[in-house]
C-alpha positions in Angstrom: -21.3 48.1 25.2 -24.0 45.8 26.6 -27.1 47.9 27.4 -25.7 50.9 25.4 -27.7 52.4 22.5 -26.1 53.4 19.2 -28.6 55.5 17.3 -31.9 53.6 17.6 -30.3 50.3 18.3 -30.0 48.9 21.8 -27.2 46.4 22.3 -28.2 43.3 24.1 -25.3 40.8 23.9 -21.9 40.3 22.3 -21.9 37.6 19.7 -18.4 37.7 18.2 -15.1 39.5 17.5 -12.5 39.5 14.8 -10.3 41.6 12.6 -13.3 43.6 11.4 -14.2 44.6 15.0 -16.7 43.4 17.6 -20.1 42.1 16.7 -23.2 42.5 18.9 -26.8 41.5 18.9 -29.1 44.5 19.2 -32.7 45.5 19.1 -33.9 47.9 16.3 -36.1 50.2 18.4 -37.8 51.6 15.3 -38.8 48.3 13.6 -38.8 46.0 16.6 -36.4 43.4 15.1 -33.1 41.9 16.0 -30.1 43.1 14.1 -26.3 42.6 14.3 -24.1 45.6 15.0 -20.5 45.5 13.7 -18.5 48.0 15.7 -15.4 48.9 13.6 -12.0 49.0 15.3 -11.0 52.5 16.5 -9.0 54.4 13.9 -10.3 52.4 11.0 -11.9 55.4 9.4 -9.5 58.2 10.1 -11.6 61.2 9.0 -14.9 62.3 7.7 -13.9 61.7 4.1 -13.2 58.1 4.9 -16.6 57.8 6.7 -18.4 59.2 3.6 -16.6 56.7 1.4 -17.5 53.9 3.7 -21.2 55.1 3.9 -21.3 55.3 0.1 -20.0 51.7 -0.3 -22.3 50.4 2.5 -25.2 51.9 0.6 -24.1 50.0 -2.5 -23.8 46.8 -0.5 -27.3 47.3 1.0 -28.7 46.8 -2.5 -27.5 43.2 -2.5 -30.8 41.5 -2.0 -30.6 37.7 -2.1 -31.7 34.9 0.3 -28.1 33.7 0.6 -26.5 37.1 1.4 -26.7 38.9 4.7 -28.5 42.1 4.2 -26.8 45.5 5.1 -29.3 47.8 6.8 -27.4 50.9 7.9 -24.1 52.6 8.6 -23.7 55.3 11.2 -21.3 57.0 13.7 -22.1 58.0 17.2 -19.7 59.4 19.8 -16.7 58.5 17.6 -17.9 54.9 17.3 -18.3 53.7 13.7 -20.8 50.8 13.2 -22.4 48.8 10.5 -25.9 47.4 11.0 -26.7 44.1 9.3 -29.3 41.4 9.3 -29.1 39.2 12.4 -28.8 35.5 11.5 -29.2 32.7 14.0 -27.3 29.5 13.8 -23.6 28.4 13.6 -21.0 29.5 11.2 -19.6 27.1 8.7 -16.4 27.1 10.9 -18.5 25.8 13.8 -19.9 23.0 11.7 -16.4 22.0 10.3 -15.1 21.7 13.9 -17.1 18.5 14.1 -15.4 17.0 10.9 -16.2 16.6 7.2 -19.7 17.0 6.0 -21.8 14.5 4.0 -21.7 14.9 0.3 -25.3 15.7 0.0 -24.9 18.6 2.5 -21.8 19.8 0.7 -23.7 20.0 -2.5 -26.5 21.9 -0.8 -24.2 24.4 0.9 -21.9 24.7 -2.1 -24.8 25.5 -4.5 -26.1 28.2 -2.1 -22.6 29.8 -1.8 -22.3 29.8 -5.6 -25.8 31.4 -5.9 -24.7 34.2 -3.4 -21.5 34.8 -5.4 -23.4 34.9 -8.7 -25.7 37.6 -7.3 -22.9 39.7 -5.9 -20.6 39.4 -8.9 -23.4 40.4 -11.3 -23.6 43.6 -9.3 -19.9 44.2 -9.4 -19.2 43.2 -5.8 -16.3 40.8 -5.0 -16.2 39.3 -1.5 -12.3 39.1 -1.2 -12.5 37.4 2.2 -14.6 34.3 1.8 -13.9 31.8 4.6 -15.9 29.5 7.0 -16.3 32.3 9.7 -18.0 34.5 7.1 -20.7 31.9 6.3 -23.7 31.2 8.6 -26.0 28.2 8.3 -29.4 28.7 9.7 -31.3 25.9 11.6 -33.2 25.2 8.4 -29.9 24.7 6.4 -30.0 28.1 4.6 -26.6 29.6 3.8 -26.0 33.3 4.5 -22.7 34.8 3.3 -21.6 37.6 5.5 -19.4 40.7 5.0 -19.6 41.0 1.2 -17.1 43.6 0.1 -16.2 44.6 3.7 -12.6 43.5 3.2 -12.1 46.1 0.5 -13.7 48.8 2.7 -11.4 48.2 5.6 -8.2 47.7 3.6 -5.8 50.6 4.2 -4.9 52.6 1.1 -2.0 51.1 -0.8 -2.1 47.7 1.1 -1.8 44.5 -0.9 -3.7 41.3 -0.3 -0.8 39.8 1.7 -0.8 42.7 4.2 -4.4 42.5 5.2 -4.7 42.5 9.0 -7.5 40.0 9.5 -6.9 36.9 11.7 -8.5 33.6 11.3 -8.8 30.5 13.4 -5.8 28.7 11.8 -3.2 30.9 13.4 -1.8 32.4 10.2 -1.7 36.1 9.7 -4.5 37.3 7.4 -6.9 35.1 5.5 -4.0 33.5 3.7 -5.3 29.9 3.6 -8.3 31.1 1.5 -6.4 33.6 -0.7 -6.1 32.9 -4.4 -2.6 32.9 -5.9 -3.2 36.2 -7.7 -4.1 37.9 -4.4 -0.8 36.7 -3.0 1.1 38.2 -5.9 -0.6 41.5 -5.0 -2.8 41.5 -8.1 -6.4 42.8 -7.9 -9.0 40.3 -6.8 -11.8 39.6 -9.2 -14.8 37.1 -9.2 -12.5 34.2 -9.9 -10.6 34.9 -6.7 -13.9 34.3 -4.8 -14.3 31.1 -6.8 -10.8 29.9 -5.5 -11.9 30.7 -1.9 -15.1 28.7 -2.6 -13.0 25.8 -3.7 -11.0 25.9 -0.4 -14.3 25.9 1.5 -15.6 22.9 -0.5 -12.3 21.1 0.0 -12.5 21.7 3.7 -16.2 20.6 3.8 -15.3 17.4 2.0 -12.1 16.4 3.9 -12.1 18.5 7.2 -8.7 19.7 6.1 -7.4 22.7 4.2 -5.8 22.0 0.8 -2.6 23.8 2.0 -1.9 23.3 5.7 1.6 24.8 6.3 1.7 26.8 9.4 4.5 29.2 8.4 3.6 32.1 6.3 6.3 31.7 3.7 5.8 27.9 3.3 2.0 28.4 3.0 2.4 31.1 0.4 4.8 28.9 -1.6 2.3 26.0 -1.5 -0.6 28.1 -2.7 1.4 29.6 -5.5 3.2 26.5 -6.7 2.0 23.2 -5.3 -1.0 21.2 -6.4 -3.4 20.3 -3.5 -3.7 16.6 -2.6 -6.7 15.0 -4.3 -9.6 15.3 -1.9 -10.4 11.6 -2.5 -7.1 10.7 -0.9 -8.4 12.1 2.3 -12.0 11.1 1.9 -12.4 7.8 0.1 -15.7 7.4 -1.6 -16.0 11.0 -2.6 -17.7 11.2 -5.9 -15.4 11.9 -8.9 -17.7 14.7 -10.1 -17.6 16.6 -6.8 -13.8 16.2 -6.7 -13.7 17.6 -10.2 -15.7 20.6 -9.2 -13.4 21.3 -6.2 -10.2 21.0 -8.1 -11.5 23.1 -11.0 -12.1 25.9 -8.4 -8.5 25.5 -7.2 -6.7 25.9 -10.5 -3.7 28.1 -10.0 -4.3 30.0 -13.2 -7.6 32.0 -13.0 -8.2 31.4 -16.7 -8.5 27.6 -15.9 -11.0 28.0 -13.1 -14.7 28.5 -13.4 -15.0 31.8 -15.2 -18.2 32.7 -13.3 -20.1 31.7 -10.2 -23.0 30.8 -12.5 -20.9 28.1 -14.2 -20.1 26.7 -10.8 -23.8 26.8 -9.8 -24.7 24.9 -13.0 -22.3 22.1 -12.2 -23.7 21.8 -8.7 -27.2 21.5 -10.2 -26.0 18.8 -12.5 -24.3 17.1 -9.5 -27.6 17.0 -7.5 -29.9 16.2 -10.4 -31.7 12.8 -10.0 -30.7 10.1 -12.4 -33.0 7.4 -13.6 -32.2 3.7 -13.1 -32.0 1.6 -16.3 -35.3 -0.2 -16.9 -34.1 -3.0 -19.1 -32.8 -6.0 -17.1 -29.5 -7.5 -18.1 -29.4 -11.1 -19.4 -29.3 -13.8 -16.8 -26.8 -16.6 -17.3 -28.2 -20.2 -17.7 -28.9 -21.6 -14.2 -28.3 -25.0 -12.9 -29.8 -27.5 -10.3 -32.7 -26.4 -8.2 -32.6 -22.8 -9.5 -32.7 -24.1 -13.1 -35.8 -26.2 -12.3 -37.5 -23.2 -10.7 -36.9 -21.0 -13.8 -37.9 -23.8 -16.2 -41.2 -24.2 -14.4 -42.4 -20.8 -15.7 -45.0 -22.3 -18.1 -47.4 -20.1 -16.2 -46.7 -16.9 -14.2 -45.2 -17.6 -10.8 -47.0 -16.4 -7.8 -45.5 -13.2 -6.4 -44.1 -14.9 -3.3 -42.4 -17.6 -5.3 -40.9 -15.0 -7.6 -39.4 -13.1 -4.7 -38.1 -16.4 -3.3 -36.5 -17.3 -6.6 -34.8 -13.8 -6.7 -33.6 -14.1 -3.1 -32.1 -17.6 -3.7 -30.6 -16.5 -7.0 -28.9 -13.5 -5.3 -27.6 -15.7 -2.5 -26.2 -18.2 -5.0 -24.4 -15.5 -7.0 -26.8 -14.9 -9.9 -27.2 -11.3 -11.0 -30.9 -11.0 -11.8 -31.4 -8.0 -14.0 -28.5 -6.2 -12.2 -30.5 -6.4 -9.0 -27.4 -7.4 -6.9 -25.8 -4.0 -7.7 -29.0 -2.1 -7.1 -29.6 -3.8 -3.7 -26.1 -4.2 -2.4 -23.9 -2.0 -4.5 -21.3 -3.2 -7.1 -18.7 -5.6 -5.8 -15.3 -4.1 -5.1 -13.0 -4.5 -8.2 -10.3 -7.1 -8.2 -6.9 -6.3 -9.7 -3.9 -8.4 -10.4 -1.5 -5.7 -11.6 -0.6 -2.2 -10.4 1.9 0.5 -10.6 3.1 2.7 -7.7 3.7 6.2 -9.0 6.5 8.3 -7.5 5.7 9.5 -4.1 5.5 13.3 -3.8 8.0 14.8 -1.3 6.0 17.1 1.0 8.8 17.7 3.4 9.4 21.2 1.9 13.1 20.3 1.5 14.5 19.3 -1.9 17.3 17.6 0.0 14.8 15.0 1.2 14.0 13.9 -2.3 16.1 10.8 -1.7 13.8 9.9 1.2 10.6 10.0 -0.9 12.3 8.1 -3.7 13.7 5.5 -1.2 10.3 5.0 0.4 8.8 4.6 -3.1 11.4 1.9 -3.9 10.7 0.1 -0.6 6.9 0.2 -1.1 7.3 -1.3 -4.5 9.7 -4.0 -3.1 7.2 -4.8 -0.3 4.2 -5.1 -2.6 6.5 -7.1 -5.0 6.6 -9.9 -2.5 3.0 -10.9 -3.4 3.2 -13.6 -6.1 -0.3 -13.2 -7.5 0.3 -9.5 -8.1 2.2 -7.8 -11.0 4.0 -4.7 -9.7 5.8 -2.5 -12.1 9.5 -1.8 -11.4 10.6 1.7 -10.2 12.7 2.3 -13.3 9.5 2.5 -15.4 7.3 4.4 -13.0 9.9 7.0 -12.3 9.4 8.3 -15.8 6.1 9.8 -14.6 7.7 11.8 -11.8 7.5 15.1 -13.5 4.6 14.3 -15.8 0.9 15.0 -15.4 -0.5 12.4 -17.7 -4.1 11.0 -17.2 -4.0 7.9 -15.1 -5.8 5.7 -17.7 -3.1 6.6 -20.2 -0.3 5.8 -17.7 -2.0 2.5 -16.9 -2.2 1.6 -20.6 1.5 2.4 -21.1 2.5 0.3 -18.1 0.0 -2.5 -18.8 -1.7 -2.4 -15.3 -5.2 -2.2 -14.0 -4.7 0.0 -10.9 -2.4 2.8 -9.9 -1.2 3.9 -6.4 -0.5 7.6 -5.9 0.9 9.0 -2.7 3.1 11.4 -0.8 5.6 11.4 2.0 6.2 14.0 4.6 9.1 13.7 7.0 9.5 16.0 10.0 12.3 15.0 12.3 11.8 11.4 13.3 8.2 11.4 12.2 7.1 10.1 8.8 3.7 10.5 7.3 2.8 8.6 4.2 -0.5 9.1 2.3 -1.6 6.6 -0.4 -4.6 6.3 -2.6 -5.8 3.5 -4.9 -7.2 4.4 -8.4 -9.0 2.1 -10.7 -7.1 3.2 -13.8 -9.5 1.5 -16.2 -12.4 3.6 -14.9 -10.3 6.5 -13.7 -12.0 6.1 -10.3 -10.6 6.8 -6.9 -11.3 3.7 -4.7 -9.5 4.1 -1.4 -7.1 6.4 0.4 -5.4 6.4 3.8 -2.7 8.3 5.7 -0.2 6.7 8.1 2.2 8.3 10.6 5.0 6.6 12.4 8.4 7.2 13.9 11.2 6.3 11.5 12.3 3.5 13.8 8.9 1.8 13.0 9.2 2.5 9.2 9.5 -1.2 8.3 6.2 -2.0 10.0 4.6 1.0 8.3 5.7 -0.2 4.9 4.2 -3.7 5.7 0.9 -2.2 6.9 0.6 0.0 3.8 1.3 -3.0 1.5 -1.1 -5.3 3.3 -4.0 -2.7 3.2 -3.4 -2.2 -0.5 -3.5 -5.9 -1.1 -6.7 -6.1 0.8 -8.3 -3.3 -1.2 -7.4 -4.8 -4.6 -8.6 -8.2 -3.4 -5.4 -10.0 -4.4 -4.7 -13.4 -3.0 -1.8 -13.5 -0.4 -0.5 -16.9 0.6 0.1 -17.7 4.3 3.8 -17.8 3.6 3.7 -14.4 2.0 1.6 -13.0 4.8 4.1 -14.3 7.3 7.0 -12.7 5.4 5.1 -9.4 5.1 4.4 -9.3 8.8 8.0 -10.1 9.9 9.0 -6.5 10.3 11.1 -4.9 13.0 12.4 -1.6 14.2 15.4 0.2 12.7 17.7 3.0 13.8 16.4 6.2 12.2 19.8 7.4 11.1 20.6 3.9 9.7 17.3 3.9 7.7 18.0 7.3 6.2 21.5 6.3 5.2 20.1 3.1 3.7 17.6 5.1 1.6 20.5 7.2 0.3 22.4 4.1 -0.6 19.3 2.7 -2.4 18.8 6.0 -4.2 22.3 6.0 -5.6 22.3 2.2 -6.4 19.1 2.7 -8.5 20.4 5.8 -10.2 23.8 4.1 -11.0 25.7 5.9 -13.8 27.9 4.2 -16.5 31.1 5.5 -14.9 30.3 3.9 -11.5 30.4 7.2 -9.5 27.0 6.6 -7.9 27.8 3.0 -7.2 30.7 4.2 -5.0 28.4 6.5 -3.1 25.8 3.8 -2.8 28.4 1.4 -1.2 29.5 4.1 1.2 26.0 4.9 2.4 25.2 1.2 2.9 28.3 0.8 5.0 27.5 3.9 7.1 24.0 2.5 7.7 25.5 -0.8 8.9 27.8 1.2 11.3 24.7 2.9 12.8 22.7 -0.4 13.0 24.8 -3.6 12.7 21.6 -5.7 12.8 20.0 -3.9 9.9 19.6 -6.8 7.3 18.4 -4.6 4.4 21.6 -2.5 4.6 23.7 -5.7 4.2 21.5 -6.8 1.3 21.9 -3.4 -0.4 25.7 -3.5 0.1 25.9 -7.0 -1.3 24.1 -6.0 -4.5 26.2 -2.9 -4.8 29.4 -5.0 -4.7 28.0 -7.5 -7.2 27.3 -4.7 -9.6 30.7 -3.1 -9.0 32.4 -6.5 -9.6 30.4 -7.2 -12.7 31.5 -3.8 -14.1 35.1 -4.4 -13.1 35.3 -1.2 -11.1 37.5 -2.9 -8.5 39.4 -6.2 -8.5 36.9 -9.0 -9.2 37.9 -11.2 -6.2 37.6 -8.3 -3.7 34.2 -7.2 -5.1 32.6 -10.7 -5.1 34.0 -11.8 -1.7 32.7 -8.6 -0.1 29.4 -9.2 -1.8 29.3 -12.8 -0.5 30.0 -11.7 3.1 27.4 -9.0 3.1 24.7 -11.3 1.5 25.4 -14.1 4.0 25.2 -11.6 6.9 21.9 -10.3 5.6 20.4 -13.8 5.4 21.6 -14.6 8.9 19.6 -11.6 10.1 16.6 -12.1 7.8 16.4 -15.2 5.5 13.4 -13.8 3.7 15.2 -11.0 1.9 15.0 -11.8 -1.8 17.5 -9.1 -2.6 20.2 -10.9 -0.5 19.5 -14.2 -2.2 19.8 -12.5 -5.6 23.2 -11.1 -4.6 24.4 -14.5 -3.4 23.2 -16.0 -6.7 25.2 -13.4 -8.6 28.3 -14.3 -6.6 27.8 -18.1 -7.1 27.1 -17.7 -10.8 29.4 -14.9 -12.0 32.4 -15.7 -9.7 32.2 -19.2 -8.2 30.6 -21.0 -11.2 28.6 -22.9 -8.7 25.7 -23.5 -11.0 23.6 -25.6 -8.7 24.0 -23.1 -5.9 23.2 -20.2 -8.2 20.1 -21.9 -9.4 18.9 -22.5 -5.9 19.5 -18.9 -4.9 17.9 -17.5 -8.0 14.8 -19.5 -7.4 14.6 -18.5 -3.8 15.1 -14.8 -4.7 12.2 -15.0 -7.2 10.0 -16.9 -4.8 10.5 -14.2 -2.2 10.5 -11.2 -4.6 8.5 -12.4 -7.6 8.2 -8.8 -9.0 11.9 -8.0 -8.9 12.8 -7.4 -12.6 16.5 -7.7 -12.0 16.1 -11.2 -10.5 14.2 -12.4 -13.6 16.8 -10.7 -15.9 19.8 -12.3 -14.1 18.1 -15.7 -14.0 17.5 -15.4 -17.7 21.2 -15.1 -18.3 21.9 -18.1 -16.1 19.3 -20.2 -17.9 20.9 -19.2 -21.2 24.3 -20.5 -20.1 22.6 -23.7 -19.0 21.1 -24.1 -22.4 17.5 -23.9 -21.1 16.5 -21.4 -23.8 12.7 -21.4 -23.7 12.9 -20.7 -19.9 15.6 -18.1 -20.5 13.4 -16.2 -23.0 10.4 -16.4 -20.7 12.4 -14.9 -17.8 13.8 -12.1 -20.0 10.3 -11.3 -21.2 9.0 -11.3 -17.7 11.7 -8.8 -16.7 10.6 -6.5 -19.5 6.9 -6.9 -18.5 7.7 -5.8 -15.0 9.8 -2.9 -16.2 8.1 -2.0 -19.6 9.5 1.5 -20.1 13.1 0.6 -19.3 15.1 0.1 -22.5 18.1 -1.4 -20.6 16.4 -4.8 -20.1 15.4 -5.3 -23.8 18.8 -6.2 -25.2 18.8 -9.2 -22.9 15.6 -10.4 -24.7 17.6 -10.1 -28.0 20.5 -12.0 -26.5 18.2 -14.8 -25.2 16.8 -15.3 -28.7 20.3 -15.0 -30.3 21.8 -17.8 -28.1 18.7 -19.9 -28.7 19.5 -19.5 -32.4 16.2 -17.9 -33.1 17.8 -15.2 -35.2 14.7 -13.8 -36.9 13.1 -13.1 -33.5 16.4 -11.6 -32.2 16.5 -9.3 -35.2 12.8 -8.3 -34.6 13.5 -7.4 -31.0 16.7 -5.5 -31.8 14.8 -3.4 -34.3 12.1 -2.7 -31.7 14.6 -1.3 -29.4 15.9 1.1 -32.1 12.3 2.2 -32.9 11.4 2.7 -29.2 14.3 5.0 -28.3 16.9 5.8 -31.0 18.5 8.3 -28.6 19.1 5.8 -25.8 22.7 6.2 -24.7 23.5 2.5 -25.1 21.6 2.2 -28.5 24.9 1.0 -30.1 24.4 -2.3 -28.3 21.1 -2.9 -30.1 22.8 -2.3 -33.5 25.7 -4.7 -32.4 23.2 -7.4 -31.5 21.4 -6.8 -34.8 24.7 -7.2 -36.6 25.7 -10.5 -35.1 22.2 -11.9 -35.7 22.4 -10.9 -39.4 25.8 -12.5 -39.5 24.5 -15.9 -38.2 21.9 -15.8 -41.0 24.6 -15.2 -43.6 23.3 -11.7 -44.3 26.8 -10.2 -44.4 26.0 -6.8 -45.9 23.2 -6.2 -43.5 25.5 -7.3 -40.6 28.2 -4.9 -41.8 25.8 -1.9 -41.9 24.4 -2.6 -38.5 27.9 -3.0 -36.8 29.1 0.1 -38.7 26.2 2.1 -37.2 27.1 0.7 -33.8 30.7 1.8 -34.2 29.7 5.3 -35.5 27.5 5.8 -32.4 30.5 4.7 -30.2 32.5 7.5 -31.7 34.8 5.7 -34.2 36.9 8.1 -36.3 36.1 8.7 -40.0 39.5 7.4 -40.9 38.9 4.1 -39.0 35.5 3.6 -40.6 37.0 4.3 -44.1 39.7 1.7 -43.6 37.3 -0.8 -42.2 34.9 -0.4 -45.2 37.9 -0.9 -47.5 38.8 -4.2 -45.7 35.3 -5.4 -45.9 35.0 -4.6 -49.6 38.3 -6.2 -50.5 38.3 -9.2 -48.2 34.7 -9.8 -47.1 33.9 -11.0 -43.6 37.3 -12.6 -43.1 39.1 -9.5 -44.5 37.4 -7.2 -42.0 37.9 -9.7 -39.2 41.7 -9.6 -39.8 41.5 -5.8 -40.0 39.8 -5.7 -36.6 42.4 -8.0 -35.0 45.2 -5.7 -36.2 43.4 -2.3 -35.7 43.9 0.4 -33.2 40.6 -0.6 -31.6 41.9 -4.1 -30.7 42.4 -3.2 -27.0 38.7 -2.3 -26.8 37.6 -5.8 -27.9 36.7 -8.3 -25.2 38.7 -11.5 -24.9 35.6 -13.5 -26.0 35.2 -11.3 -29.1 38.8 -11.8 -30.1 38.6 -15.5 -29.5 35.5 -15.7 -31.7 37.3 -13.8 -34.4 40.1 -16.3 -34.4 37.6 -19.1 -34.5 36.0 -17.5 -37.5 39.4 -17.4 -39.3 40.0 -21.0 -38.5 42.8 -20.1 -36.1 41.8 -22.6 -33.5 45.0 -22.7 -31.4 44.9 -18.9 -30.9 41.2 -19.1 -30.1 41.8 -21.8 -27.4 44.8 -19.9 -26.0 42.5 -16.9 -25.4 39.7 -19.0 -24.1 42.0 -20.8 -21.7 43.1 -17.4 -20.3 39.5 -16.3 -19.8 38.6 -19.5 -17.9 41.7 -19.2 -15.7 40.8 -15.6 -14.9 37.1 -16.5 -14.4 36.0 -13.9 -17.0 32.2 -13.4 -16.7 31.7 -14.0 -20.5 33.6 -17.3 -20.5 30.5 -19.5 -19.6 28.7 -18.3 -22.7 31.2 -20.4 -24.7 28.7 -23.3 -24.1 25.9 -21.7 -26.2 27.6 -19.0 -28.4 27.2 -20.0 -32.1 30.4 -18.1 -32.9 32.3 -21.1 -31.4 30.5 -23.8 -33.3 33.7 -24.6 -35.3 35.4 -25.6 -32.0 32.9 -27.9 -30.5 34.4 -31.1 -31.9 37.8 -30.3 -30.4 38.6 -32.1 -27.0 39.9 -28.8 -25.7 36.4 -27.3 -26.0 35.0 -30.0 -23.7 37.8 -29.6 -21.3 37.0 -25.9 -21.0 33.4 -26.7 -20.2 34.5 -29.2 -17.6 36.7 -26.7 -15.9 33.8 -24.3 -15.7 31.6 -27.0 -14.2 29.3 -26.9 -17.3 27.7 -30.0 -18.8 28.7 -30.7 -22.4 
């Protein structure tokens, strides 16, 4: 075509090609100007009727007269060549600019407002672009935007074709302009002005981050993401992006057209607000009283200071930390915020495979555990934060509910042996994104990756990390990729443990398989140890077998890595629950908490140990700390009630039990709260209140109406002793624990029978037996020599 003439246009050079045909630069011989000639692909217009329709539409497009829209001059046909004549625009396309990376925010605002202005003009004239993308936008050397090809997509679309069958090809290797298509276009619905606003949002996202909001390379996966998945927040990929610009971008990318900007004018107005200059406050903030030399300088202001002296004073004040009239922030920017509490929200699984959910959840648990090694930082437990997995609450609201200053959001994508994790830090108090970063490693290096992420988060929130903690954080190693995935599955099922113990069995199996794959993987041994402790505590297999296996796994874990707090906790459980080695348990509990100070279970288990030791104030503090670290988990709150009960602080026990009932009356184990409420009332001599609370507990447990009626009768006729005898003779007797039956005989004054039961419990190493030391239900036995003998046999001081 070079050198050829079409009508009165002489083609001089080829400047592009694409789905809409080839584009040439040409000279308009009539008006002596350069134009661009778009030669349509052969066969696009199949007959004269199609050409007339195209000419009619081209005439309508030529009436679009706006500085940000490429002007259409002509449409003609010569020697079976159909061509469109448009304004020639020098300069790169937006695609060319984006090849160099993300753009500065000021430039994004300028280009975005010009695109919005072009859309406003076209939409008011009833023209929808339908194919807005970086290749269809030119930027002149003076920074002026020119939007190309308005309405051409509709003209070239074959009759009956839907949006998803358009034949255009873009630079991302996906058929059609799919990455820029709005969800309604993918569903085959008609495009309207809001579809162009979606595409503008994709452009803005790309300008801000140098990435598309949806990057899948496979047609089906990309369509699925556009239709159903939210885009990652731009500030995750571009830290420092202003919240207002991010808000504009995400509003353009709302899935439902009714939730987007309803007009390009609304979008343009928000861009104008974004770029409007803001005035600095004129009134200086108060200055704190100064000391020493600075105080002397300020007190000397009996007369105005010379200008030079004034500047010197300000300079010295700034250097010494004074904030003169807010000048520090104006000159140097506000200091980075410092946080001492945070929550890591559930990591989004971006693998495109629901079966990989365990992987994202496991990575989430491990990141919490790694951050939890920092003693100066409060990190909320996974049980509480998992409640936000399917919720879209505002971050400030989540932070208030969890009692934290900062929130970590993120995602995990696994492809083969490659793992990519993206995290962002949000100041929840100000709802401000502060920092974001993506990391990619092979699974074998995943432990080092977790450490790196945790260290960078600690650095960003300016939390103090001791040299010992830093050493422990940095002591990572490689791991077999199959072993790591099996470990995550084991962790997933251990955390999700069900009352019947089914998931605990799966958890144990996966940990054992991980060890088979990598016999030197310390974390897998620690996980196996804790699984066996939980299995033993619940009596799911013989006690000796469970605890001995837990001991062996914990010791092997510590041989491989002494710094694993989880392994020390499992060993403490074995020594306390099974060995009654109280000194050893205390040592291991303290070491576990030293290494993993944010592990809620460690504080909870240690609280029970301290209760047995009679150290009640410390026990209550540890129980409360566990709840503080896991604030939305009801399961830990009964242990606070128990700590108060054994400390004989019954009013506080009653208050805490009532709080559990108010927080979640539908909790599956809510009967335990009523039972604790009942025994606390009983110790205060409030027998009627105690009866009603325990009656409610038994009703929730499923007691039959006949049983409840007989029990009420026994209570009415014989009082507390009458109903106690009823219980000891009733059909529910097998369901009573040995300690409960012993306490009932003690209440009835049947000491010999009580000691007979207690002796059996001690011989069998029943886990409840050590509470004999502090349980007020056994106060009537304390003067008996047999009571002290039982304590001696359990290794407990009198």
